[in-house]
All heavy atoms as TSV, in Angstrom:
chain	resi	resn	atom	element	x	y	z
A	1	MET	N	N	166.276	3.747	31.724
A	1	MET	CA	C	166.138	2.314	31.850
A	1	MET	C	C	166.027	1.709	30.456
A	1	MET	O	O	165.215	2.128	29.641
A	1	MET	CB	C	164.883	2.000	32.672
A	1	MET	CG	C	164.636	0.552	32.864
A	1	MET	SD	S	163.232	0.358	33.996
A	1	MET	CE	C	162.971	-1.348	33.807
A	2	GLN	N	N	166.816	0.719	30.165
A	2	GLN	CA	C	166.825	0.025	28.883
A	2	GLN	C	C	165.708	-1.015	28.838
A	2	GLN	O	O	165.475	-1.717	29.810
A	2	GLN	CB	C	168.175	-0.688	28.680
A	2	GLN	CG	C	169.351	0.240	28.522
A	2	GLN	CD	C	169.334	0.894	27.152
A	2	GLN	OE1	O	168.697	0.403	26.235
A	2	GLN	NE2	N	170.026	2.007	27.024
A	3	PRO	N	N	164.985	-1.099	27.711
A	3	PRO	CA	C	163.969	-2.150	27.611
A	3	PRO	C	C	164.641	-3.511	27.511
A	3	PRO	O	O	165.753	-3.632	27.014
A	3	PRO	CB	C	163.219	-1.815	26.326
A	3	PRO	CG	C	164.147	-0.983	25.539
A	3	PRO	CD	C	165.035	-0.273	26.518
A	4	SER	N	N	163.962	-4.517	28.013
A	4	SER	CA	C	164.511	-5.863	27.928
A	4	SER	C	C	164.554	-6.298	26.473
A	4	SER	O	O	163.900	-5.715	25.617
A	4	SER	CB	C	163.660	-6.840	28.746
A	4	SER	OG	O	162.414	-7.036	28.109
A	5	SER	N	N	165.326	-7.318	26.194
A	5	SER	CA	C	165.424	-7.777	24.810
A	5	SER	C	C	164.069	-8.287	24.325
A	5	SER	O	O	163.724	-8.140	23.164
A	5	SER	CB	C	166.485	-8.867	24.684
A	5	SER	OG	O	166.146	-9.979	25.495
A	6	TYR	N	N	163.266	-8.870	25.211
A	6	TYR	CA	C	161.940	-9.339	24.818
A	6	TYR	C	C	161.042	-8.163	24.446
A	6	TYR	O	O	160.339	-8.209	23.448
A	6	TYR	CB	C	161.276	-10.155	25.921
A	6	TYR	CG	C	159.852	-10.519	25.574
A	6	TYR	CD1	C	159.578	-11.523	24.652
A	6	TYR	CD2	C	158.774	-9.824	26.115
A	6	TYR	CE1	C	158.293	-11.842	24.290
A	6	TYR	CE2	C	157.471	-10.135	25.763
A	6	TYR	CZ	C	157.244	-11.148	24.854
A	6	TYR	OH	O	155.964	-11.454	24.491
A	7	GLN	N	N	161.078	-7.096	25.245
A	7	GLN	CA	C	160.251	-5.934	24.955
A	7	GLN	C	C	160.638	-5.317	23.620
A	7	GLN	O	O	159.780	-4.922	22.840
A	7	GLN	CB	C	160.363	-4.901	26.073
A	7	GLN	CG	C	159.667	-5.318	27.354
A	7	GLN	CD	C	159.951	-4.355	28.492
A	7	GLN	OE1	O	160.990	-3.703	28.515
A	7	GLN	NE2	N	159.030	-4.303	29.442
A	8	ALA	N	N	161.922	-5.226	23.333
A	8	ALA	CA	C	162.373	-4.677	22.063
A	8	ALA	C	C	161.928	-5.574	20.913
A	8	ALA	O	O	161.452	-5.100	19.882
A	8	ALA	CB	C	163.893	-4.525	22.062
A	9	TYR	N	N	162.039	-6.892	21.099
A	9	TYR	CA	C	161.610	-7.848	20.083
A	9	TYR	C	C	160.107	-7.754	19.851
A	9	TYR	O	O	159.648	-7.700	18.719
A	9	TYR	CB	C	161.991	-9.270	20.510
A	9	TYR	CG	C	161.373	-10.344	19.661
A	9	TYR	CD1	C	161.919	-10.659	18.419
A	9	TYR	CD2	C	160.258	-11.042	20.085
A	9	TYR	CE1	C	161.353	-11.639	17.622
A	9	TYR	CE2	C	159.686	-12.030	19.294
A	9	TYR	CZ	C	160.241	-12.322	18.073
A	9	TYR	OH	O	159.676	-13.292	17.291
A	10	ALA	N	N	159.330	-7.713	20.908
A	10	ALA	CA	C	157.873	-7.687	20.804
A	10	ALA	C	C	157.395	-6.411	20.121
A	10	ALA	O	O	156.469	-6.444	19.318
A	10	ALA	CB	C	157.234	-7.822	22.178
A	11	SER	N	N	158.014	-5.300	20.414
A	11	SER	CA	C	157.567	-4.048	19.815
A	11	SER	C	C	157.898	-3.986	18.329
A	11	SER	O	O	157.210	-3.327	17.568
A	11	SER	CB	C	158.178	-2.857	20.550
A	11	SER	OG	O	159.575	-2.836	20.343
A	12	GLU	N	N	158.941	-4.687	17.891
A	12	GLU	CA	C	159.304	-4.685	16.483
A	12	GLU	C	C	158.567	-5.758	15.692
A	12	GLU	O	O	158.296	-5.588	14.521
A	12	GLU	CB	C	160.807	-4.918	16.338
A	12	GLU	CG	C	161.648	-3.774	16.854
A	12	GLU	CD	C	163.133	-4.088	16.794
A	12	GLU	OE1	O	163.504	-5.099	16.159
A	12	GLU	OE2	O	163.911	-3.338	17.379
A	13	SER	N	N	158.224	-6.858	16.320
A	13	SER	CA	C	157.677	-8.003	15.602
A	13	SER	C	C	156.166	-7.990	15.459
A	13	SER	O	O	155.641	-8.538	14.509
A	13	SER	CB	C	158.082	-9.297	16.305
A	13	SER	OG	O	159.474	-9.407	16.329
A	14	PHE	N	N	155.474	-7.440	16.405
A	14	PHE	CA	C	154.025	-7.504	16.406
A	14	PHE	C	C	153.427	-6.139	16.107
A	14	PHE	O	O	153.580	-5.212	16.878
A	14	PHE	CB	C	153.501	-8.011	17.758
A	14	PHE	CG	C	154.085	-9.342	18.150
A	14	PHE	CD1	C	154.938	-9.457	19.221
A	14	PHE	CD2	C	153.794	-10.476	17.419
A	14	PHE	CE1	C	155.479	-10.677	19.580
A	14	PHE	CE2	C	154.325	-11.707	17.761
A	14	PHE	CZ	C	155.176	-11.806	18.839
A	15	PRO	N	N	152.731	-6.010	14.965
A	15	PRO	CA	C	152.110	-4.718	14.660
A	15	PRO	C	C	150.941	-4.447	15.610
A	15	PRO	O	O	150.425	-5.363	16.249
A	15	PRO	CB	C	151.607	-4.901	13.231
A	15	PRO	CG	C	151.455	-6.363	13.057
A	15	PRO	CD	C	152.480	-7.010	13.953
A	16	ALA	N	N	150.553	-3.209	15.682
A	16	ALA	CA	C	149.428	-2.841	16.541
A	16	ALA	C	C	148.173	-3.559	16.063
A	16	ALA	O	O	147.931	-3.680	14.862
A	16	ALA	CB	C	149.217	-1.335	16.516
A	17	LYS	N	N	147.369	-4.015	16.978
A	17	LYS	CA	C	146.156	-4.752	16.635
A	17	LYS	C	C	145.108	-3.783	16.094
A	17	LYS	O	O	144.895	-2.709	16.638
A	17	LYS	CB	C	145.621	-5.456	17.882
A	17	LYS	CG	C	144.471	-6.376	17.597
A	17	LYS	CD	C	144.059	-7.141	18.827
A	17	LYS	CE	C	142.897	-8.042	18.502
A	17	LYS	NZ	N	142.459	-8.800	19.660
A	18	LYS	N	N	144.446	-4.203	14.999
A	18	LYS	CA	C	143.399	-3.378	14.407
A	18	LYS	C	C	142.121	-3.529	15.208
A	18	LYS	O	O	141.833	-4.583	15.753
A	18	LYS	CB	C	143.103	-3.823	12.981
A	18	LYS	CG	C	144.136	-3.468	11.979
A	18	LYS	CD	C	143.641	-3.873	10.613
A	18	LYS	CE	C	144.638	-3.569	9.551
A	18	LYS	NZ	N	144.147	-3.969	8.231
A	19	THR	N	N	141.364	-2.479	15.209
A	19	THR	CA	C	140.056	-2.562	15.840
A	19	THR	C	C	139.099	-3.245	14.869
A	19	THR	O	O	139.363	-3.361	13.673
A	19	THR	CB	C	139.517	-1.161	16.180
A	19	THR	OG1	O	139.318	-0.447	14.962
A	19	THR	CG2	C	140.453	-0.406	17.096
A	20	LYS	N	N	137.985	-3.708	15.373
A	20	LYS	CA	C	136.990	-4.367	14.530
A	20	LYS	C	C	136.484	-3.404	13.465
A	20	LYS	O	O	136.319	-3.775	12.298
A	20	LYS	CB	C	135.832	-4.861	15.392
A	20	LYS	CG	C	134.791	-5.617	14.618
A	20	LYS	CD	C	133.709	-6.148	15.519
A	20	LYS	CE	C	132.650	-6.872	14.723
A	20	LYS	NZ	N	131.582	-7.404	15.568
A	21	THR	N	N	136.264	-2.171	13.841
A	21	THR	CA	C	135.777	-1.160	12.904
A	21	THR	C	C	136.769	-0.950	11.771
A	21	THR	O	O	136.385	-0.899	10.595
A	21	THR	CB	C	135.512	0.170	13.632
A	21	THR	OG1	O	134.588	-0.061	14.686
A	21	THR	CG2	C	134.968	1.222	12.694
A	22	GLN	N	N	138.041	-0.862	12.095
A	22	GLN	CA	C	139.068	-0.666	11.072
A	22	GLN	C	C	139.151	-1.882	10.159
A	22	GLN	O	O	139.279	-1.742	8.940
A	22	GLN	CB	C	140.429	-0.381	11.710
A	22	GLN	CG	C	141.518	-0.082	10.701
A	22	GLN	CD	C	141.222	1.139	9.861
A	22	GLN	OE1	O	140.746	2.148	10.351
A	22	GLN	NE2	N	141.497	1.057	8.575
A	23	SER	N	N	139.040	-3.064	10.723
A	23	SER	CA	C	139.070	-4.285	9.913
A	23	SER	C	C	137.889	-4.319	8.948
A	23	SER	O	O	138.032	-4.706	7.786
A	23	SER	CB	C	139.041	-5.520	10.807
A	23	SER	OG	O	140.201	-5.598	11.580
A	24	GLN	N	N	136.707	-3.918	9.416
A	24	GLN	CA	C	135.528	-3.894	8.553
A	24	GLN	C	C	135.686	-2.871	7.437
A	24	GLN	O	O	135.310	-3.126	6.288
A	24	GLN	CB	C	134.276	-3.598	9.372
A	24	GLN	CG	C	133.865	-4.753	10.259
A	24	GLN	CD	C	132.715	-4.395	11.182
A	24	GLN	OE1	O	132.558	-3.247	11.566
A	24	GLN	NE2	N	131.931	-5.397	11.547
A	25	ARG	N	N	136.234	-1.710	7.759
A	25	ARG	CA	C	136.464	-0.687	6.731
A	25	ARG	C	C	137.433	-1.183	5.677
A	25	ARG	O	O	137.232	-0.982	4.480
A	25	ARG	CB	C	137.006	0.594	7.364
A	25	ARG	CG	C	135.965	1.402	8.047
A	25	ARG	CD	C	136.537	2.718	8.528
A	25	ARG	NE	N	135.571	3.391	9.362
A	25	ARG	CZ	C	135.849	4.010	10.481
A	25	ARG	NH1	N	137.096	4.065	10.927
A	25	ARG	NH2	N	134.910	4.598	11.187
A	26	ASP	N	N	138.509	-1.838	6.122
A	26	ASP	CA	C	139.490	-2.374	5.191
A	26	ASP	C	C	138.852	-3.419	4.280
A	26	ASP	O	O	139.096	-3.450	3.079
A	26	ASP	CB	C	140.675	-2.985	5.937
A	26	ASP	CG	C	141.527	-1.942	6.629
A	26	ASP	OD1	O	141.377	-0.736	6.339
A	26	ASP	OD2	O	142.353	-2.344	7.484
A	27	TYR	N	N	138.019	-4.294	4.858
A	27	TYR	CA	C	137.351	-5.336	4.084
A	27	TYR	C	C	136.418	-4.725	3.039
A	27	TYR	O	O	136.421	-5.123	1.876
A	27	TYR	CB	C	136.567	-6.267	5.009
A	27	TYR	CG	C	135.814	-7.343	4.260
A	27	TYR	CD1	C	136.456	-8.491	3.849
A	27	TYR	CD2	C	134.468	-7.173	3.944
A	27	TYR	CE1	C	135.779	-9.472	3.146
A	27	TYR	CE2	C	133.780	-8.146	3.237
A	27	TYR	CZ	C	134.437	-9.294	2.845
A	27	TYR	OH	O	133.759	-10.256	2.144
A	28	ARG	N	N	135.621	-3.741	3.459
A	28	ARG	CA	C	134.704	-3.094	2.521
A	28	ARG	C	C	135.456	-2.399	1.396
A	28	ARG	O	O	135.032	-2.417	0.240
A	28	ARG	CB	C	133.802	-2.101	3.237
A	28	ARG	CG	C	132.524	-2.764	3.753
A	28	ARG	CD	C	131.643	-1.754	4.381
A	28	ARG	NE	N	132.333	-1.523	5.571
A	28	ARG	CZ	C	132.010	-1.000	6.743
A	28	ARG	NH1	N	131.042	-0.551	6.924
A	28	ARG	NH2	N	132.688	-0.883	7.779
A	29	SER	N	N	136.573	-1.796	1.721
A	29	SER	CA	C	137.381	-1.119	0.708
A	29	SER	C	C	137.904	-2.125	-0.315
A	29	SER	O	O	137.828	-1.885	-1.528
A	29	SER	CB	C	138.543	-0.389	1.374
A	29	SER	OG	O	139.380	0.191	0.408
A	30	LYS	N	N	138.412	-3.261	0.161
A	30	LYS	CA	C	138.897	-4.296	-0.751
A	30	LYS	C	C	137.757	-4.857	-1.585
A	30	LYS	O	O	137.915	-5.135	-2.773
A	30	LYS	CB	C	139.562	-5.425	0.031
A	30	LYS	CG	C	140.894	-5.059	0.612
A	30	LYS	CD	C	141.484	-6.221	1.376
A	30	LYS	CE	C	142.767	-5.830	2.081
A	30	LYS	NZ	N	143.303	-6.949	2.863
A	31	GLU	N	N	136.597	-5.032	-0.960
A	31	GLU	CA	C	135.435	-5.556	-1.670
A	31	GLU	C	C	135.008	-4.590	-2.773
A	31	GLU	O	O	134.736	-5.004	-3.906
A	31	GLU	CB	C	134.288	-5.786	-0.683
A	31	GLU	CG	C	133.075	-6.440	-1.299
A	31	GLU	CD	C	131.950	-6.626	-0.303
A	31	GLU	OE1	O	131.690	-5.684	0.489
A	31	GLU	OE2	O	131.336	-7.685	-0.321
A	32	MET	N	N	134.966	-3.311	-2.475
A	32	MET	CA	C	134.585	-2.311	-3.470
A	32	MET	C	C	135.588	-2.287	-4.622
A	32	MET	O	O	135.210	-2.191	-5.785
A	32	MET	CB	C	134.458	-0.936	-2.828
A	32	MET	CG	C	133.233	-0.809	-1.935
A	32	MET	SD	S	133.139	0.727	-0.975
A	32	MET	CE	C	133.529	1.985	-2.135
A	33	ASP	N	N	136.870	-2.401	-4.291
A	33	ASP	CA	C	137.897	-2.435	-5.331
A	33	ASP	C	C	137.714	-3.662	-6.225
A	33	ASP	O	O	137.850	-3.586	-7.444
A	33	ASP	CB	C	139.299	-2.450	-4.721
A	33	ASP	CG	C	139.665	-1.141	-4.052
A	33	ASP	OD1	O	138.982	-0.120	-4.302
A	33	ASP	OD2	O	140.641	-1.131	-3.268
A	34	GLY	N	N	137.388	-4.795	-5.616
A	34	GLY	CA	C	137.184	-6.022	-6.384
A	34	GLY	C	C	136.014	-5.912	-7.336
A	34	GLY	O	O	136.096	-6.334	-8.496
A	35	PHE	N	N	134.913	-5.345	-6.880
A	35	PHE	CA	C	133.754	-5.192	-7.760
A	35	PHE	C	C	134.013	-4.144	-8.835
A	35	PHE	O	O	133.514	-4.267	-9.956
A	35	PHE	CB	C	132.494	-4.866	-6.961
A	35	PHE	CG	C	131.877	-6.098	-6.369
A	35	PHE	CD1	C	132.003	-6.369	-5.030
A	35	PHE	CD2	C	131.191	-7.001	-7.166
A	35	PHE	CE1	C	131.457	-7.517	-4.480
A	35	PHE	CE2	C	130.635	-8.148	-6.635
A	35	PHE	CZ	C	130.773	-8.412	-5.285
A	36	SER	N	N	134.805	-3.162	-8.529
A	36	SER	CA	C	135.172	-2.175	-9.541
A	36	SER	C	C	136.009	-2.838	-10.641
A	36	SER	O	O	135.803	-2.592	-11.833
A	36	SER	CB	C	135.949	-1.034	-8.896
A	36	SER	OG	O	136.353	-0.100	-9.858
A	37	GLU	N	N	136.940	-3.702	-10.235
A	37	GLU	CA	C	137.748	-4.432	-11.212
A	37	GLU	C	C	136.872	-5.363	-12.048
A	37	GLU	O	O	137.067	-5.490	-13.254
A	37	GLU	CB	C	138.842	-5.230	-10.509
A	37	GLU	CG	C	139.937	-4.378	-9.924
A	37	GLU	CD	C	140.977	-5.202	-9.169
A	37	GLU	OE1	O	141.024	-6.444	-9.358
A	37	GLU	OE2	O	141.724	-4.611	-8.390
A	38	LEU	N	N	135.917	-6.027	-11.406
A	38	LEU	CA	C	135.007	-6.907	-12.126
A	38	LEU	C	C	134.187	-6.124	-13.142
A	38	LEU	O	O	134.045	-6.535	-14.293
A	38	LEU	CB	C	134.078	-7.638	-11.151
A	38	LEU	CG	C	132.989	-8.517	-11.770
A	38	LEU	CD1	C	133.597	-9.612	-12.643
A	38	LEU	CD2	C	132.116	-9.110	-10.679
A	39	ARG	N	N	133.672	-4.985	-12.744
A	39	ARG	CA	C	132.887	-4.142	-13.655
A	39	ARG	C	C	133.735	-3.723	-14.853
A	39	ARG	O	O	133.290	-3.785	-15.994
A	39	ARG	CB	C	132.358	-2.913	-12.930
A	39	ARG	CG	C	131.502	-2.015	-13.818
A	39	ARG	CD	C	130.975	-0.794	-13.097
A	39	ARG	NE	N	129.969	-1.176	-12.130
A	39	ARG	CZ	C	130.054	-0.979	-10.815
A	39	ARG	NH1	N	131.108	-0.399	-10.305
A	39	ARG	NH2	N	129.086	-1.358	-10.021
A	40	ASN	N	N	134.978	-3.316	-14.599
A	40	ASN	CA	C	135.863	-2.898	-15.689
A	40	ASN	C	C	136.168	-4.051	-16.634
A	40	ASN	O	O	136.199	-3.875	-17.850
A	40	ASN	CB	C	137.154	-2.298	-15.139
A	40	ASN	CG	C	136.926	-0.974	-14.458
A	40	ASN	OD1	O	135.941	-0.287	-14.725
A	40	ASN	ND2	N	137.811	-0.603	-13.559
A	41	ALA	N	N	136.379	-5.246	-16.084
A	41	ALA	CA	C	136.653	-6.412	-16.921
A	41	ALA	C	C	135.435	-6.765	-17.763
A	41	ALA	O	O	135.567	-7.095	-18.948
A	41	ALA	CB	C	137.056	-7.597	-16.048
A	42	LEU	N	N	134.254	-6.695	-17.176
A	42	LEU	CA	C	133.033	-6.982	-17.927
A	42	LEU	C	C	132.824	-5.963	-19.047
A	42	LEU	O	O	132.381	-6.318	-20.136
A	42	LEU	CB	C	131.818	-6.999	-17.002
A	42	LEU	CG	C	131.741	-8.179	-16.031
A	42	LEU	CD1	C	130.608	-7.974	-15.040
A	42	LEU	CD2	C	131.593	-9.489	-16.779
A	43	LEU	N	N	133.155	-4.721	-18.782
A	43	LEU	CA	C	133.028	-3.691	-19.817
A	43	LEU	C	C	133.967	-3.960	-20.989
A	43	LEU	O	O	133.630	-3.692	-22.145
A	43	LEU	CB	C	133.295	-2.309	-19.237
A	43	LEU	CG	C	132.164	-1.709	-18.412
A	43	LEU	CD1	C	132.636	-0.448	-17.691
A	43	LEU	CD2	C	130.972	-1.395	-19.296
A	44	LEU	N	N	135.153	-4.492	-20.702
A	44	LEU	CA	C	136.086	-4.813	-21.773
A	44	LEU	C	C	135.578	-5.971	-22.627
A	44	LEU	O	O	135.737	-5.975	-23.838
A	44	LEU	CB	C	137.459	-5.175	-21.194
A	44	LEU	CG	C	138.263	-4.031	-20.612
A	44	LEU	CD1	C	139.515	-4.565	-19.927
A	44	LEU	CD2	C	138.648	-3.046	-21.701
A	45	VAL	N	N	134.953	-6.947	-21.982
A	45	VAL	CA	C	134.476	-8.129	-22.698
A	45	VAL	C	C	133.199	-7.829	-23.471
A	45	VAL	O	O	133.058	-8.208	-24.628
A	45	VAL	CB	C	134.245	-9.297	-21.713
A	45	VAL	CG1	C	133.592	-10.479	-22.385
A	45	VAL	CG2	C	135.561	-9.702	-21.069
A	46	ASP	N	N	132.259	-7.160	-22.839
A	46	ASP	CA	C	130.958	-6.888	-23.478
A	46	ASP	C	C	130.427	-5.540	-23.005
A	46	ASP	O	O	129.656	-5.462	-22.055
A	46	ASP	CB	C	129.971	-8.002	-23.136
A	46	ASP	CG	C	128.681	-7.892	-23.931
A	46	ASP	OD1	O	128.563	-6.988	-24.780
A	46	ASP	OD2	O	127.788	-8.724	-23.707
A	47	PRO	N	N	130.822	-4.465	-23.682
A	47	PRO	CA	C	130.443	-3.124	-23.212
A	47	PRO	C	C	128.948	-2.817	-23.325
A	47	PRO	O	O	128.460	-1.892	-22.687
A	47	PRO	CB	C	131.254	-2.187	-24.094
A	47	PRO	CG	C	131.657	-2.976	-25.271
A	47	PRO	CD	C	131.677	-4.421	-24.848
A	48	PHE	N	N	128.199	-3.585	-24.109
A	48	PHE	CA	C	126.788	-3.263	-24.318
A	48	PHE	C	C	125.849	-4.000	-23.369
A	48	PHE	O	O	124.701	-3.619	-23.222
A	48	PHE	CB	C	126.397	-3.549	-25.774
A	48	PHE	CG	C	127.213	-2.758	-26.745
A	48	PHE	CD1	C	128.174	-3.382	-27.507
A	48	PHE	CD2	C	127.043	-1.386	-26.859
A	48	PHE	CE1	C	128.950	-2.643	-28.390
A	48	PHE	CE2	C	127.808	-0.650	-27.732
A	48	PHE	CZ	C	128.771	-1.284	-28.506
A	49	ASP	N	N	126.317	-5.077	-22.760
A	49	ASP	CA	C	125.435	-5.883	-21.921
A	49	ASP	C	C	125.869	-5.873	-20.447
A	49	ASP	O	O	125.390	-6.659	-19.652
A	49	ASP	CB	C	125.394	-7.323	-22.434
A	49	ASP	CG	C	124.235	-8.102	-21.845
A	49	ASP	OD1	O	123.194	-7.476	-21.553
A	49	ASP	OD2	O	124.383	-9.322	-21.666
A	50	THR	N	N	126.776	-4.996	-20.094
A	50	THR	CA	C	127.271	-4.938	-18.731
A	50	THR	C	C	126.447	-3.968	-17.899
A	50	THR	O	O	126.249	-2.828	-18.313
A	50	THR	CB	C	128.751	-4.492	-18.712
A	50	THR	OG1	O	129.505	-5.419	-19.476
A	50	THR	CG2	C	129.286	-4.445	-17.302
A	51	PRO	N	N	125.956	-4.418	-16.736
A	51	PRO	CA	C	125.268	-3.477	-15.846
A	51	PRO	C	C	126.244	-2.362	-15.454
A	51	PRO	O	O	127.393	-2.626	-15.126
A	51	PRO	CB	C	124.903	-4.320	-14.629
A	51	PRO	CG	C	125.076	-5.732	-15.030
A	51	PRO	CD	C	126.041	-5.741	-16.167
A	52	SER	N	N	125.787	-1.142	-15.528
A	52	SER	CA	C	126.706	-0.047	-15.208
A	52	SER	C	C	126.000	1.011	-14.387
A	52	SER	O	O	124.792	0.971	-14.190
A	52	SER	CB	C	127.268	0.566	-16.491
A	52	SER	OG	O	126.219	1.096	-17.259
A	53	GLY	N	N	126.776	1.945	-13.952
A	53	GLY	CA	C	126.245	3.051	-13.170
A	53	GLY	C	C	125.977	2.651	-11.728
A	53	GLY	O	O	126.326	1.572	-11.283
A	54	ARG	N	N	125.356	3.529	-11.023
A	54	ARG	CA	C	125.081	3.304	-9.608
A	54	ARG	C	C	123.995	2.258	-9.393
A	54	ARG	O	O	123.837	1.742	-8.311
A	54	ARG	CB	C	124.686	4.617	-8.946
A	54	ARG	CG	C	125.786	5.658	-9.001
A	54	ARG	CD	C	125.379	6.891	-8.251
A	54	ARG	NE	N	125.449	6.680	-6.828
A	54	ARG	CZ	C	126.478	6.990	-6.059
A	54	ARG	NH1	N	127.531	7.526	-6.599
A	54	ARG	NH2	N	126.442	6.776	-4.765
A	55	ASP	N	N	123.239	1.943	-10.445
A	55	ASP	CA	C	122.155	0.983	-10.319
A	55	ASP	C	C	122.632	-0.466	-10.404
A	55	ASP	O	O	121.873	-1.375	-10.108
A	55	ASP	CB	C	121.106	1.218	-11.414
A	55	ASP	CG	C	120.445	2.572	-11.263
A	55	ASP	OD1	O	120.362	3.062	-10.117
A	55	ASP	OD2	O	120.013	3.142	-12.281
A	56	ALA	N	N	123.862	-0.692	-10.848
A	56	ALA	CA	C	124.380	-2.048	-10.971
A	56	ALA	C	C	124.653	-2.617	-9.578
A	56	ALA	O	O	125.465	-2.099	-8.831
A	56	ALA	CB	C	125.659	-2.053	-11.789
A	57	THR	N	N	123.935	-3.672	-9.273
A	57	THR	CA	C	124.136	-4.306	-7.972
A	57	THR	C	C	125.271	-5.316	-8.064
A	57	THR	O	O	125.667	-5.742	-9.157
A	57	THR	CB	C	122.865	-5.031	-7.503
A	57	THR	OG1	O	122.596	-6.102	-8.409
A	57	THR	CG2	C	121.688	-4.072	-7.427
A	58	ARG	N	N	125.778	-5.724	-6.943
A	58	ARG	CA	C	126.829	-6.739	-6.927
A	58	ARG	C	C	126.319	-8.027	-7.551
A	58	ARG	O	O	127.039	-8.700	-8.276
A	58	ARG	CB	C	127.296	-6.981	-5.496
A	58	ARG	CG	C	127.982	-5.783	-4.915
A	58	ARG	CD	C	128.312	-5.997	-3.471
A	58	ARG	NE	N	128.919	-4.787	-2.955
A	58	ARG	CZ	C	129.010	-4.492	-1.688
A	58	ARG	NH1	N	128.538	-5.314	-0.792
A	58	ARG	NH2	N	129.588	-3.381	-1.298
A	59	HIS	N	N	125.075	-8.346	-7.258
A	59	HIS	CA	C	124.496	-9.570	-7.814
A	59	HIS	C	C	124.471	-9.512	-9.342
A	59	HIS	O	O	124.819	-10.485	-10.009
A	59	HIS	CB	C	123.078	-9.788	-7.263
A	59	HIS	CG	C	122.385	-10.977	-7.829
A	59	HIS	ND1	N	122.733	-12.260	-7.496
A	59	HIS	CD2	C	121.390	-11.072	-8.741
A	59	HIS	CE1	C	121.966	-13.101	-8.169
A	59	HIS	NE2	N	121.139	-12.406	-8.929
A	60	GLN	N	N	124.066	-8.393	-9.900
A	60	GLN	CA	C	124.030	-8.249	-11.361
A	60	GLN	C	C	125.427	-8.426	-11.955
A	60	GLN	O	O	125.592	-9.057	-12.995
A	60	GLN	CB	C	123.486	-6.883	-11.757
A	60	GLN	CG	C	122.005	-6.705	-11.525
A	60	GLN	CD	C	121.582	-5.269	-11.781
A	60	GLN	OE1	O	122.235	-4.328	-11.341
A	60	GLN	NE2	N	120.474	-5.108	-12.501
A	61	LEU	N	N	126.429	-7.845	-11.305
A	61	LEU	CA	C	127.795	-7.972	-11.807
A	61	LEU	C	C	128.275	-9.418	-11.744
A	61	LEU	O	O	128.907	-9.916	-12.678
A	61	LEU	CB	C	128.738	-7.065	-11.017
A	61	LEU	CG	C	128.567	-5.571	-11.250
A	61	LEU	CD1	C	129.437	-4.784	-10.282
A	61	LEU	CD2	C	128.915	-5.214	-12.678
A	62	LEU	N	N	127.987	-10.098	-10.641
A	62	LEU	CA	C	128.415	-11.483	-10.502
A	62	LEU	C	C	127.713	-12.388	-11.509
A	62	LEU	O	O	128.336	-13.283	-12.092
A	62	LEU	CB	C	128.176	-11.976	-9.075
A	62	LEU	CG	C	129.062	-11.334	-8.004
A	62	LEU	CD1	C	128.613	-11.768	-6.618
A	62	LEU	CD2	C	130.514	-11.676	-8.227
A	63	VAL	N	N	126.432	-12.167	-11.733
A	63	VAL	CA	C	125.688	-12.963	-12.707
A	63	VAL	C	C	126.232	-12.714	-14.113
A	63	VAL	O	O	126.422	-13.657	-14.891
A	63	VAL	CB	C	124.174	-12.655	-12.629
A	63	VAL	CG1	C	123.426	-13.254	-13.802
A	63	VAL	CG2	C	123.608	-13.173	-11.316
A	64	ALA	N	N	126.512	-11.473	-14.442
A	64	ALA	CA	C	127.068	-11.150	-15.757
A	64	ALA	C	C	128.445	-11.795	-15.929
A	64	ALA	O	O	128.753	-12.351	-16.984
A	64	ALA	CB	C	127.163	-9.640	-15.945
A	65	GLY	N	N	129.263	-11.745	-14.900
A	65	GLY	CA	C	130.587	-12.373	-14.959
A	65	GLY	C	C	130.488	-13.875	-15.115
A	65	GLY	O	O	131.216	-14.486	-15.899
A	66	GLN	N	N	129.543	-14.489	-14.399
A	66	GLN	CA	C	129.354	-15.933	-14.482
A	66	GLN	C	C	128.893	-16.321	-15.895
A	66	GLN	O	O	129.362	-17.308	-16.460
A	66	GLN	CB	C	128.335	-16.389	-13.459
A	66	GLN	CG	C	128.088	-17.879	-13.468
A	66	GLN	CD	C	127.011	-18.285	-12.473
A	66	GLN	OE1	O	126.217	-17.463	-12.042
A	66	GLN	NE2	N	126.999	-19.540	-12.114
A	67	ALA	N	N	127.985	-15.541	-16.467
A	67	ALA	CA	C	127.486	-15.843	-17.804
A	67	ALA	C	C	128.619	-15.780	-18.823
A	67	ALA	O	O	128.706	-16.642	-19.709
A	67	ALA	CB	C	126.373	-14.866	-18.186
A	68	ILE	N	N	129.481	-14.811	-18.712
A	68	ILE	CA	C	130.607	-14.683	-19.652
A	68	ILE	C	C	131.571	-15.846	-19.487
A	68	ILE	O	O	132.052	-16.406	-20.475
A	68	ILE	CB	C	131.304	-13.329	-19.482
A	68	ILE	CG1	C	130.386	-12.220	-20.015
A	68	ILE	CG2	C	132.642	-13.292	-20.189
A	68	ILE	CD1	C	130.878	-10.826	-19.767
A	69	ILE	N	N	131.815	-16.250	-18.256
A	69	ILE	CA	C	132.728	-17.376	-18.014
A	69	ILE	C	C	132.132	-18.666	-18.589
A	69	ILE	O	O	132.829	-19.450	-19.227
A	69	ILE	CB	C	133.018	-17.529	-16.514
A	69	ILE	CG1	C	133.890	-16.367	-16.046
A	69	ILE	CG2	C	133.681	-18.866	-16.213
A	69	ILE	CD1	C	134.061	-16.289	-14.551
A	70	LEU	N	N	130.833	-18.882	-18.373
A	70	LEU	CA	C	130.206	-20.110	-18.863
A	70	LEU	C	C	130.112	-20.135	-20.389
A	70	LEU	O	O	130.201	-21.201	-20.993
A	70	LEU	CB	C	128.801	-20.265	-18.241
A	70	LEU	CG	C	128.787	-20.529	-16.736
A	70	LEU	CD1	C	127.353	-20.561	-16.220
A	70	LEU	CD2	C	129.498	-21.835	-16.416
A	71	LEU	N	N	129.918	-18.988	-21.014
A	71	LEU	CA	C	129.816	-18.936	-22.472
A	71	LEU	C	C	131.185	-18.963	-23.145
A	71	LEU	O	O	131.287	-19.335	-24.304
A	71	LEU	CB	C	129.050	-17.685	-22.912
A	71	LEU	CG	C	127.587	-17.636	-22.510
A	71	LEU	CD1	C	126.979	-16.291	-22.888
A	71	LEU	CD2	C	126.806	-18.776	-23.128
A	72	GLY	N	N	132.200	-18.505	-22.416
A	72	GLY	CA	C	133.544	-18.395	-23.002
A	72	GLY	C	C	134.258	-19.654	-22.976
A	72	GLY	O	O	134.664	-20.450	-23.648
């Protein structure tokens, strides 16, 4: 039995829906990548005053980034 043209269109056009868990994992992964990029950029600008290591919180990184932007 041949699929209808609508069924063929729908299967090609609409990707499978993500579960909530998968969406949250994807978001956290992007968030972690973003903070990693921010940390690396801060290290390039001021390697001595940048919070580093596992103890650097997101808040510390954002405050450090804001201070550099306001001073620059």
